[in-house]
C-alpha positions in Angstrom: 0.0 0.0 0.0 2.9 2.3 0.8 4.3 1.9 -2.7 0.9 2.5 -4.2 0.7 5.9 -2.6 4.3 6.7 -3.6 3.4 5.8 -7.2 0.2 8.0 -7.1 2.1 10.9 -5.6 5.0 10.6 -8.2 2.5 10.4 -11.0 0.7 13.5 -9.8 3.9 15.4 -9.6 5.0 14.4 -13.1 1.6 15.4 -14.4 2.4 18.9 -13.4 5.7 18.9 -15.4 5.4 20.3 -19.0 5.9 17.7 -21.6 8.4 18.7 -24.4 8.1 16.9 -27.6 11.2 16.6 -29.8 11.1 18.5 -33.1 10.7 16.0 -36.0 13.9 15.3 -37.8 13.9 16.0 -41.6 15.6 13.7 -44.1 16.5 14.8 -47.6 16.7 12.2 -50.4 17.8 12.7 -54.0 15.1 11.7 -56.4 16.5 12.5 -59.9 18.8 14.8 -61.9 19.1 15.5 -65.6 20.3 18.0 -68.1 18.7 21.4 -68.5 18.9 21.2 -72.3 17.2 17.8 -72.6 14.8 17.2 -69.7 13.1 14.4 -71.7 16.1 12.3 -71.0 15.6 12.4 -67.2 15.1 9.0 -65.6 11.9 9.2 -63.7 11.8 8.7 -59.9 10.0 5.7 -58.6 8.6 7.8 -55.8 4.8 7.7 -56.6 4.0 10.5 -54.2 5.8 13.0 -56.5 3.7 12.1 -59.7 1.0 14.6 -58.9 3.3 17.4 -57.9 5.2 19.8 -60.2 8.5 21.8 -60.1 8.9 25.3 -61.3 9.0 25.9 -65.1 12.4 25.5 -66.7 13.4 28.2 -69.2 16.5 27.3 -71.3 17.1 29.7 -74.2 14.1 29.7 -76.5 12.6 26.6 -74.8 10.0 26.3 -72.0 9.8 22.9 -70.2 7.3 21.8 -67.6 8.1 18.8 -65.4 6.3 16.8 -62.8 8.2 16.4 -59.5 9.0 12.8 -60.3 11.0 13.9 -63.3 8.4 13.3 -66.0 8.3 15.8 -68.8 4.8 17.3 -69.1 5.4 19.6 -72.1 8.2 21.3 -74.0 7.7 24.3 -76.2 10.2 26.1 -78.4 9.5 29.8 -79.2 12.2 30.5 -81.8 12.6 34.3 -82.2 9.6 35.1 -80.1 10.3 36.1 -76.5 8.1 34.9 -73.6 7.5 35.3 -69.9 6.0 32.4 -67.9 3.9 32.4 -64.7 5.5 31.0 -61.5 3.3 27.8 -61.7 3.9 27.3 -65.4 0.2 27.5 -66.3 0.4 30.5 -68.4 2.8 32.5 -70.6 3.0 35.8 -72.5 4.6 36.0 -75.9 6.1 39.1 -77.4 8.9 40.4 -79.6 11.8 42.7 -78.6 10.7 45.3 -81.2 7.2 44.1 -81.5 3.9 45.9 -81.2 1.7 43.4 -79.4 1.7 41.0 -76.3 -0.3 37.7 -76.4 -1.4 35.7 -73.4 -1.7 31.9 -73.5 -2.3 28.8 -71.4 0.6 26.4 -71.1 -1.0 24.2 -73.8 -0.9 27.1 -76.3 -4.5 28.1 -76.1 -4.8 31.9 -76.6 -6.6 34.1 -74.0 -6.0 37.6 -75.1 -3.9 39.9 -77.2 -3.1 43.6 -76.6 -1.4 46.2 -78.7 1.6 47.2 -76.8 5.4 47.7 -77.1 5.8 46.9 -73.3 7.5 43.8 -71.8 5.3 41.5 -69.6 6.1 40.0 -66.2 3.6 37.4 -64.9 2.6 36.7 -61.3 2.6 33.1 -59.9 -0.9 32.2 -61.1 -0.9 34.6 -64.0 -3.7 36.7 -62.6 -1.7 39.9 -62.9 0.7 40.8 -65.8 3.0 43.8 -65.2 3.6 45.6 -68.4 6.8 47.6 -68.2 7.8 50.2 -70.8 11.1 50.1 -72.7 12.9 52.7 -70.5 11.8 50.9 -67.3 10.2 54.0 -65.9 6.6 52.8 -65.7 4.7 49.6 -65.0 1.0 49.0 -65.4 -1.0 46.0 -64.4 -3.3 43.9 -66.6 -5.7 41.4 -65.1 -6.3 37.8 -66.1 -8.5 39.0 -68.9 -6.1 41.6 -70.4 -7.9 44.6 -68.8 -6.0 47.3 -67.1 -6.1 47.0 -63.4 -5.4 49.8 -60.8 -3.2 52.7 -61.4 0.2 52.6 -63.2 3.3 52.7 -61.1 6.2 55.0 -62.1 9.7 55.9 -61.0 13.3 56.4 -62.3 14.3 53.1 -63.8 12.8 50.0 -62.4 15.3 47.8 -60.7 13.2 44.9 -59.5 9.8 43.4 -60.0 8.9 40.6 -57.6 5.8 38.4 -57.1 4.5 36.4 -54.1 4.7 32.7 -54.1 1.5 30.8 -54.6 -0.5 34.0 -55.0 -0.6 37.1 -57.1 0.8 40.1 -55.1 3.4 42.2 -56.8 6.2 44.5 -55.7 8.1 47.1 -57.8 11.2 49.0 -56.9 13.1 51.8 -58.7 16.5 53.4 -58.8 15.2 56.6 -57.1 14.2 54.6 -54.0 10.5 54.6 -54.6 8.6 51.2 -54.3 5.1 49.9 -54.5 3.2 46.7 -53.4 -0.1 45.9 -55.2 -2.6 43.2 -55.2 -4.0 41.0 -58.1 -6.5 43.8 -58.8 -3.8 46.3 -59.2 -4.8 48.0 -55.9 -2.0 49.7 -54.1 -1.3 48.2 -50.7 1.8 50.2 -49.8 4.1 52.7 -51.4 7.0 54.8 -50.1 10.5 56.0 -50.9 13.6 54.8 -49.1 15.3 58.3 -49.1 18.8 59.3 -48.6 19.9 58.6 -52.1 19.4 54.9 -51.7 18.4 52.4 -54.4 15.9 49.6 -54.2 17.9 46.5 -55.1 15.7 43.5 -54.1 12.1 42.9 -53.0 10.0 40.0 -51.8 6.3 39.7 -51.0 4.6 37.2 -48.6 1.9 34.9 -49.9 -1.0 36.9 -48.4 0.6 40.2 -49.3 0.6 41.3 -45.6 4.4 41.7 -45.6 7.0 42.9 -48.0 10.8 42.7 -47.6 13.0 45.3 -49.1 16.8 45.4 -49.7 18.1 48.8 -50.4 21.2 51.0 -50.1 23.9 53.0 -51.7 27.8 53.2 -51.5 27.6 53.9 -47.8 25.7 50.9 -46.7 22.8 48.4 -47.4 19.7 47.7 -45.4 17.0 45.2 -45.1 13.5 46.5 -44.3 10.2 44.8 -43.4 7.0 46.5 -44.5 3.7 45.7 -42.8 1.3 46.5 -45.7 -1.8 46.3 -43.4 -0.5 48.6 -40.8 1.4 50.8 -43.3 4.6 50.8 -41.3 8.2 49.8 -42.1 11.3 49.1 -40.1 14.9 48.5 -41.2 18.3 47.1 -40.1 21.8 47.4 -41.7 23.4 44.6 -43.6 27.1 43.7 -43.2 28.2 45.0 -46.5 27.2 47.0 -49.6 25.7 44.8 -52.4 26.3 46.3 -55.8 23.2 44.5 -57.1 20.2 42.5 -55.9 20.6 39.6 -53.6 18.3 36.7 -52.5 15.4 37.6 -50.3 12.3 35.9 -49.0 9.5 36.8 -46.6 6.6 34.9 -45.0 3.2 35.8 -43.6 4.6 35.8 -40.1 6.8 38.8 -41.2 10.0 36.7 -40.9 12.4 37.4 -43.7 15.7 35.9 -44.8 18.4 37.6 -46.9 21.6 36.4 -48.4 24.3 38.8 -47.1 27.6 37.7 -48.7 28.9 35.0 -46.4 25.9 34.7 -44.1 22.2 34.2 -44.4 20.4 36.6 -42.0 16.9 35.9 -40.7 15.0 38.9 -39.2 11.6 39.3 -37.6 8.8 41.7 -38.7 10.6 44.6 -36.9 13.8 43.8 -38.9 15.5 42.7 -35.7 18.0 39.9 -36.3 16.9 36.4 -35.2 19.5 34.1 -36.6 22.7 34.2 -38.6 23.9 31.3 -40.7 27.5 31.3 -41.9 27.8 30.1 -45.5 30.5 30.1 -48.2 30.8 33.6 -49.6 28.6 34.5 -52.5 29.5 36.2 -55.7 27.2 39.1 -57.0 24.7 37.6 -59.5 21.8 35.2 -59.7 20.7 33.9 -56.2 17.5 32.7 -54.7 15.9 32.0 -51.3 12.7 30.1 -50.8 10.7 29.0 -47.9 8.1 26.2 -47.1 6.9 26.3 -43.5 9.9 26.3 -41.3 12.3 25.0 -44.0 14.4 27.4 -46.1 16.4 26.7 -49.3 19.1 28.9 -50.7 21.0 28.7 -54.1 23.7 31.0 -55.3 27.0 31.4 -57.1 30.1 31.0 -54.8 32.7 33.7 -54.8 35.4 31.1 -55.4 33.6 29.5 -58.3 30.9 27.0 -58.6 27.5 27.1 -57.0 26.1 26.5 -53.5 22.9 25.1 -52.0 21.9 25.3 -48.4 18.8 24.0 -46.6 18.2 25.2 -43.1 15.6 25.9 -40.5 14.6 29.3 -38.9 16.6 28.4 -35.7 19.8 28.2 -37.8 20.0 24.4 -38.0 21.6 23.5 -41.4 19.9 20.4 -42.9 21.8 20.2 -46.1 24.7 22.0 -47.7 26.4 21.1 -51.0 28.8 22.6 -53.4 28.1 22.2 -57.1 31.4 23.0 -58.8 30.1 22.4 -62.4 27.4 24.9 -62.1 27.9 28.6 -62.6 24.7 29.4 -60.7 21.9 27.7 -58.8 18.3 28.6 -58.3 16.5 26.9 -55.4 12.8 26.4 -54.7 11.0 24.4 -52.1 7.3 23.4 -51.8 5.2 20.4 -50.9 8.2 18.8 -49.4 10.0 18.9 -52.7 13.3 20.8 -53.2 14.2 21.8 -56.8 17.5 23.1 -57.9 18.1 24.5 -61.4 21.8 24.9 -62.2 23.3 26.3 -65.4 23.8 22.7 -66.6 21.7 20.3 -64.6 18.3 20.0 -62.8 18.2 18.4 -59.4 15.2 17.2 -57.4 15.1 16.2 -53.7 12.3 15.0 -51.4 12.0 16.0 -47.8 10.7 13.6 -45.2 9.8 14.0 -41.5 10.6 11.3 -39.1 
């Protein structure tokens, strides 16, 4: 009986102690790889869970290829002398010519939707619900909706330096050399607009999926900054970066206001007030093509290394690095992550990995 009471007492005490569950571990498995120039030669992954998922569209020269996440080629279209811009999900594209007088909008299978007389250059949002039409001197952008009708008011400034779209939705951000920037929704409605001031240039931008936050990288020869813009509250805050970036860098932001930026030899994660949360040391990056993407708590980065080759890093918001690999044969690397699939597009090769919780 004495031991029974001791057991009951011990159980009661333990019941008051908080239970901490271990964070699930994430395993990353290679699924397939193949040449950018001939994706039809890719050996398909046997992972059936990937067959209904897709990876971002692959543009190589005058060719647009769409692939399933298991490596299966869904479609391949060559445009010849015609230029084109594709939506983030690959479902639509706009065709135009460098010195042409019209822009045409198509579904991925080639069905025409609309055509408009214009000498502007199109930029498509993720789902193709908004098309930014930019004039030849990059001083003005106007939005067309899914039906080709003008939406909202045009945005103007002194030379557009960046046009960015939200992932999975259709918010857009535009930045200019004069420091002015705008965030608009799929109807062309202005959500936020301001100017950085102090002679700074808008170099990079990103928009969260709901459009509630935008991240901004700006600066001049004296220093660079990362700013977080709350588009609902209409407020912005900024923090300095470690060095001056002569051009854009990789940037991503989520609906929680947390942003990540590639800052030469580190990836910096900041909160919605631009206060640093985590710093991840990485091999130094060279100025040029770079990307940062996020799916839940998992981030993926791809960029060109300062010493040559390309680098991929997968990490968590707390700074835990899950995967890091040097790709010496690639001159650049674009990374995307969604639906527990990581896709890397290099200058020569395509790579696909699956993420698993255990």
